[in-house]
N, C-alpha and C positions, 0 to 999 in steps of 0.2 A: 116698836114704829124710832127710827131717828130720831132725833132734839138738839132740833141748833146750837151749838155752844157758845150763852156768852154768861159774865162775867155774871159769878155770885150761881148762879144753877147748882154748878156741884162741887164738889171736891176735882174735879173734871180740871176741871177750867187756873185749879195755882200751879199744874201742870203744864199751858200752853201760856207761860207770857215773856214777854220780849222780851231779847233780850236770857234769856233761860235755857239751855242744856233737857231734853232724852232724849228717852230710846223708844223707838216703837215694837214688842213685839204683836209679831201673825200670828193670829191666834190656830189657826190651820199647818200654817210652816213648822211652829212655836223655836224661832231662830228671830233675831233682830232682825227691819226693815236698814238696811242698808247702801253704802253704794263707794262698791270697786275697786279696785287699783283705777282698772280701765271709763271710771267711770258708771261702770252695769250695773244697777237697777239693781237690786232680791234682796232676798228675807230668807239668806242664810247668815248674817252673823252674828256673833257672838255680841260681848259688852262690849268690846274696845272702839277705842277712838273712831274707825271707821262707818260703825255703828249713832253714833252720839249725834248730835241736831241743833243749831244752833235754830230760834222759834222765835219767827221777823211775825209780828199781829199788823193786822195793814188793818185791819176795821172785827172787832165781838165776834169773832166767830169764822173770822178768815184768816190765815198764816199762810208762811208761807216755810219751806224747813230748808236749811242749808246746813252741809256738810262739817263739821271740826273738822274731820281730819285735810278734808281740800275745797278752802270757799271760795273757791269759785268756782261749785260743785254744789248745784241749785233740785231736789225736787222734784220731778213734773211731769205732765197727761202732755205731745206731741208729737201729733200726727199717730195714734189712735194705740200710741205704746204710753208706757210709763218709763221712765228713762231719771238718769242721775246728773244730765249737759241743760239742765231745761236754763230755758234766759225771760224775764219780762213776766207779763199774765199769768203763764201758761205754769207758773210756778206758785201761785194762790190755789187753793185749797179750802175750802169752810168743813171746817172739822163739826161732825155729826156725834149726836151718844145712841147706844144701842146698851142700855143696861151701862153695864161695865166698862166696856172700848167705848173704841171710835171708831171713826169709817171716813178719811179725807174726803171726798166732793171734788172735782172739778174747775174751780168759779169761769177760765174762759172755755171748756169743752161742757156743753151744757152734756148731763143723763151721764158722765164718767169719769169711774169712783176709781182709787188705787188699789188691785186688786194681788192673790198672791197665789200659787197653784202649792201642790199638797209637799211635793217638792223643794219649797223653798224660791224658785222665778216666777215668773209676776207673770201675769191671764192679763189678757186682752181689758184696757178700760170700756168697749164698747160689750164685752163678752160678763161683767163688775155682776152682781148681785148685791144687794145689804147682807148676806150672807155670812158665815164663821171668813169665803177670802177675801174681804173684806175688814175685812174687822180686824183691830190691833188697842192692849194694850196700854195704853201709856207710863210711859217707867223714867222718874223723875230723876234728874245723872246733881249732881254734886255736883257746881267748879271747881270747885278746892280740889275732886278726884281726878280732875282735868284739866293737864298743859291752856288755857284759854288764849284763843286767840284773839286777834282783831277781829270786828264785829266788820264785817261788806257790806254798801248796799250794795238794795240788786244791782245788776242789769240794765241797762237801756232797753223800757219796755218798748217794744212791737208794735203798733197797732193792733189794739185788742177788739176780736168779732160780736156784736153782741149777742152776750149767747144767756139766757136765764138756767135758774137745778132743776132739774124735773122733776115733778110732787112722781110721787107716786102711782096717784093714777091714773095719771095720762103718761102717753109714752113721750120720748124728748126729740123737741125738732128739727126737723127736717136742717139737718150742715150744709152750708155751699157743698160744690163740688168741688173749691181750690180752697176749703176752709182747712186751714194746720190741726182743728183739731181730728181730720180723716185722713187713714193711712195713704201714700201714695199710689201714686196708681200708674203702672205704667202701660200705655199702649202697645198690641202683645205685636209683632212685624207683621204686615202682612202678606197672604201666604204665597207662596213661586210658584208661579202658572206653572204648567207643567211643558215641555217643549213642543214646538208643532208636528205633529202626526206624519208624513206622507202617506200614502196615498198608498196601499200592497196592492199587484193588479188580484183581481179574484180568481184563485184558480179550482175549477167543479173539480171534488171529489175523484177517482176512480171507479171508473165502475164495479160495484159487487161480480169478485170469482167467486161465481157456484164452483165447488166442491165438482169433480169426475168419478167417479166415484173406482175402484180400484181394483179392480182384475186379478185377480191369482195368477201365478204364472203357470204353465200347464206341467203337470206329470210327466216326467220324463216316463217321454216307450221305454218296454225290455224289446229285444227279438227274441223270438221262439225258438224250444233251438236247435236245430243245423241239423236234418232228422238222414243219413248219409241213405241211400237204396242200395240195397239187400244185394251181394255177388253171388251174380250164379255162377258155378265151376261152371267149364266146358268138359262136352262128350267126350269119356274115356275113352282114344282108339285105343283095336291090340295093333298092335308090333306088326308087317309082312310076313308073312306066314318066307321064309328059303324053304327053298330044294334041297333036302338030301347029297 
């Protein structure tokens, strides 16, 4: 069960002091939360300055985390994504304890947590639960070990929507369609109607062809052999007798 972090509740409070420096080591990835060079938030950081955050305490248990590497960048949840370039109230988080770890719950977007994937990428805040994907081990950073940076004030806040933290036993209240806590939805373009088709004349199918029986060709006829009629010899005629 998560417990709100309040002054004097536990040794974790000493790591979330106003103006202090800390690192947040993701339990699921084993690396530190950081804001990379392009303002992208992930949990693949080592122990360098890009993983150091300056804590700003707004109320007991509610903080903002400012990048020490680039003071213009703040951890935030905005439009359904975890980002390192947040502004205004979307940078404020409730810090709650789970054992020796903490979770960061958005103040502006009810029921959304900073979540991490196993490879160190960021998980959708709307799909994150209070499991190990949302838990961080806070590590205090000695200010003398990092070059001090001037503490910048929060950017001018934008109008803050009315939101409440989601109780564990109840679903989160529905967000309005134009809420910055929801992902931007772009309506798909209308389908392109098919081109008009002209009626084609109906051609009746040809009549079925009946098969003609195949008549084999006649066998060749052979003429019977021609038999010559028998020849009869003429009767022998005796020569006429001559007188002596």
